[in-house]
C-alpha atoms as one frame of an Amber mdcrd trajectory, in Angstrom:
protein
-110.243 -81.949  95.775-111.189 -83.324  99.127-107.514 -83.631 100.295-106.086
 -80.571  98.683-108.810 -77.988  99.487-111.427 -79.480 102.090-109.089 -81.331
 104.455-106.991 -78.352 105.146-110.122 -76.118 105.679-111.485 -78.679 108.291
-108.365 -78.940 110.137-108.097 -74.875 110.311-111.798 -74.605 111.843-111.944
 -77.411 114.118-108.243 -78.523 115.444-107.450 -82.380 114.924-106.633 -84.521
 117.892-103.445 -85.702 116.509-101.596 -82.478 116.031-102.333 -81.882 112.320
 -99.990 -79.577 110.546-100.151 -78.008 106.720 -98.025 -75.826 104.963 -98.162
 -74.601 101.293 -95.292 -73.487  99.275 -95.962 -71.399  96.051 -93.869 -71.870
  92.910 -93.985 -70.573  89.486 -92.004 -71.117  86.053 -91.901 -74.782  86.402
 -94.410 -77.404  85.497 -95.942 -79.778  87.924 -94.220 -82.796  86.542 -91.073
 -80.987  87.022 -91.863 -80.126  90.490 -92.625 -83.369  91.504 -89.505 -84.806
  89.572 -87.225 -82.354  91.808 -88.680 -83.160  95.013 -89.696 -86.811  94.930
 -85.956 -88.298  95.903 -85.204 -85.258  98.400 -88.172 -85.762 100.308 -88.456
 -89.629 100.209 -86.825 -89.999 103.589 -89.228 -87.532 105.239 -92.152 -89.029
 103.769 -90.996 -92.379 105.297 -91.235 -90.514 108.416 -94.613 -89.215 108.174
 -94.788 -86.565 105.823 -97.393 -86.048 103.115 -96.848 -83.939 100.018 -99.495
 -82.921  97.587 -99.207 -80.876  94.291-101.667 -78.572  92.967-101.340 -77.004
  89.533-102.893 -73.560  88.485-102.231 -71.758  85.274 -98.606 -70.371  85.773
 -98.309 -71.793  89.501 -97.554 -74.981  91.216 -98.310 -75.323  95.004 -96.562
 -77.926  97.159 -98.661 -78.836 100.130 -96.859 -80.414 103.041 -98.851 -82.057
 105.807 -97.911 -83.948 108.949 -99.516 -85.263 112.185 -98.321 -85.770 115.749
 -95.828 -84.303 117.801 -92.994 -84.503 115.313 -95.122 -82.513 112.730 -93.486
 -79.239 112.947 -89.948 -80.614 112.740 -91.037 -82.482 109.649 -92.477 -79.556
 108.007 -89.668 -77.215 108.935 -87.318 -79.921 107.385 -89.448 -80.175 104.153
 -89.529 -76.523 103.707 -85.720 -76.269 103.589 -85.644 -78.897 101.067 -88.099
 -77.477  98.812 -86.420 -74.131  98.876 -83.046 -75.504  97.952 -84.087 -77.759
  95.374 -86.345 -75.322  93.660 -84.409 -72.322  94.345 -86.097 -68.845  93.011
 -88.963 -70.902  91.512 -90.574 -70.584  94.990 -92.142 -66.944  95.333 -94.229
 -67.378  98.538 -96.153 -69.515 101.042 -99.825 -69.899 101.880-102.004 -67.726
 100.078 -99.495 -65.288  98.745 -99.945 -64.070  95.398 -97.238 -63.237  92.795
 -98.420 -59.883  92.343 -98.682 -59.096  96.155 -94.889 -60.297  96.121 -93.971
 -57.935  93.174 -95.829 -55.108  94.781 -94.084 -55.686  98.136 -90.448 -55.880
  96.892 -90.931 -52.776  94.894 -92.313 -50.951  98.045 -89.393 -51.963 100.266
 -87.069 -50.687  97.360 -89.096 -47.271  96.983 -89.118 -48.114  93.222 -92.057
 -48.123  90.510 -93.642 -49.766  87.750 -95.311 -49.206  84.890 -96.974 -51.587
  82.213 -98.008 -51.601  78.576-100.009 -54.454  77.241-101.489 -55.782  74.279
-102.613 -59.426  74.100-103.460 -59.563  78.051-105.873 -56.745  77.484-105.161
 -55.025  80.824-104.924 -58.040  83.185-101.419 -57.195  84.361-102.552 -53.886
  85.688-105.761 -55.541  86.881-103.564 -57.931  88.968-101.177 -55.351  90.314
-103.756 -53.131  91.409-105.906 -55.681  93.175-102.976 -55.559  95.887-103.797
 -52.985  98.674-101.030 -50.324  98.845-100.254 -50.820  95.038-100.819 -47.129
  94.459 -97.365 -46.474  95.935 -95.377 -48.243  93.294 -97.667 -48.822  90.355
 -97.719 -45.654  88.236 -99.453 -45.949  85.035-100.857 -48.919  82.268-101.584
 -48.801  78.680-103.409 -51.203  76.803-102.215 -50.776  73.007-104.279 -53.345
  71.395-103.832 -51.760  67.731-100.823 -50.843  66.006-101.812 -47.065  66.005
-102.092 -47.244  69.913 -98.366 -48.699  70.124 -97.559 -45.467  67.927 -99.487
 -42.728  69.416 -99.464 -44.051  73.238 -95.546 -45.447  73.410 -93.770 -44.047
  70.653 -93.272 -47.326  69.158 -91.709 -46.648  65.466 -93.856 -47.125  62.752
 -90.558 -48.878  60.806 -90.342 -51.310  63.792 -94.013 -52.316  63.298 -93.879
 -52.769  59.478 -90.429 -54.555  59.584 -90.838 -56.827  62.527 -94.591 -57.138
  63.195 -96.854 -56.202  66.235 -95.885 -59.520  68.057 -92.064 -59.251  68.007
 -88.920 -58.689  70.280 -88.203 -55.407  68.934 -91.817 -53.936  69.459 -92.028
 -55.645  73.129 -88.711 -53.794  73.497 -90.234 -50.320  72.264 -93.529 -50.907
  74.217 -91.433 -51.067  77.741 -88.841 -48.391  76.638 -91.818 -46.018  75.962
 -94.185 -46.956  79.138 -91.009 -46.574  81.281 -90.262 -42.962  79.804 -93.729
 -42.014  79.715 -94.737 -43.042  83.262 -91.262 -42.040  84.543 -91.272 -45.482
  86.217 -88.156 -47.281  87.783 -89.242 -50.360  85.752 -91.656 -51.160  82.869
 -93.351 -54.248  81.670 -94.681 -54.750  78.019 -96.581 -57.907  76.624 -97.339
 -58.428  73.067 -98.543 -62.006  71.677-101.107 -63.985  69.793-103.741 -65.317
  72.013-105.333 -66.779  69.218-107.516 -68.865  68.105-106.704 -67.179  64.668
-104.294 -64.863  64.126-100.930 -67.097  63.734 -98.591 -67.966  61.346 -95.763
 -70.703  60.877 -93.123 -68.358  62.200 -95.173 -67.018  64.984 -97.838 -69.749
  65.911-101.029 -68.963  67.894 -99.485 -68.863  71.670 -96.294 -66.623  70.624
 -95.631 -64.067  73.182 -92.834 -61.319  73.686 -92.351 -59.978  77.358 -89.987
 -56.902  77.689 -88.655 -55.314  81.041 -87.211 -51.883  80.964 -85.141 -50.407
  83.665 -81.947 -48.825  84.885 -79.949 -51.525  82.602 -80.294 -52.732  79.390
 -83.672 -53.618  78.264 -84.564 -57.463  78.290 -87.009 -59.441  76.121 -88.082
 -63.025  76.634 -89.869 -65.019  74.153 -92.544 -67.444  75.386 -94.840 -69.976
  74.015 -98.024 -70.396  75.501-100.684 -72.308  73.393-103.875 -72.540  75.574
-106.973 -70.966  75.367-107.190 -67.506  75.464-107.926 -67.073  79.174-105.538
 -69.688  80.368-103.044 -67.617  77.892-103.720 -64.477  79.468-103.134 -65.716
  83.113 -99.734 -67.449  82.262 -98.380 -64.767  80.258 -99.137 -61.936  83.263
 -97.558 -64.758  85.506 -94.681 -64.897  83.416 -94.266 -61.069  83.332 -94.512
 -60.603  86.846 -91.802 -62.943  87.450 -89.567 -61.203  85.208 -89.926 -58.351
  87.430 -89.812 -60.277  90.758 -86.504 -62.235  89.619 -85.059 -58.786  88.771
 -85.664 -57.503  92.297 -84.627 -60.420  94.088 -81.458 -60.591  91.945 -80.707
 -57.149  92.570 -80.870 -57.679  96.314 -78.304 -60.496  96.155 -76.060 -58.638
  94.128
């Protein structure tokens, strides 16, 4: 805790005599062990030259903290960041205090595109995170928390046959939720989330932690099946992180194409 949180703060408010520099690179979609495994060998030479590397895992996010001291510190950090980005690729979403929702809002703003959301198991957390970002009103059009099947039918136009045939937590319902939200909001993209947060409600076929994420846009709607078997609060945080990253990766991929 002291190394990860207190020491960088002390160096920011009172400059160290040995030229201490620190940089944080934020990633999502990979576990802490996976991030470490990918970076340990590429960074080994720089660590031998004085680079300090730390990892801090949060629900849905792993921060890579790079630090160095002395006259060579700036060069070490530049070289280390290049290696981290090369090894982790699109898992890197920001630096410093960047939050994923702010990155998504920034990408949408730059493209003059819009987003709507339809949530069930996350209970509005996805909309909450987006609307925490200053300027989100330029791109975030609407959100629905359709917790019941009746709400999914009435608010989003999900078919009663789809709900009866596949269940509320299913690929088919996530698809119809996303498409319904996009059509009703008139948005460029729409995200949908439906899952089982637990601790009850699961089954052998769909255990607690099962979630489906739908993304509708000017392309064939895509749905991802994830499994997040944690307590309700962690489930919601990780699930919204995964949903936001679906949009980010789509936008980043569109820019590259």
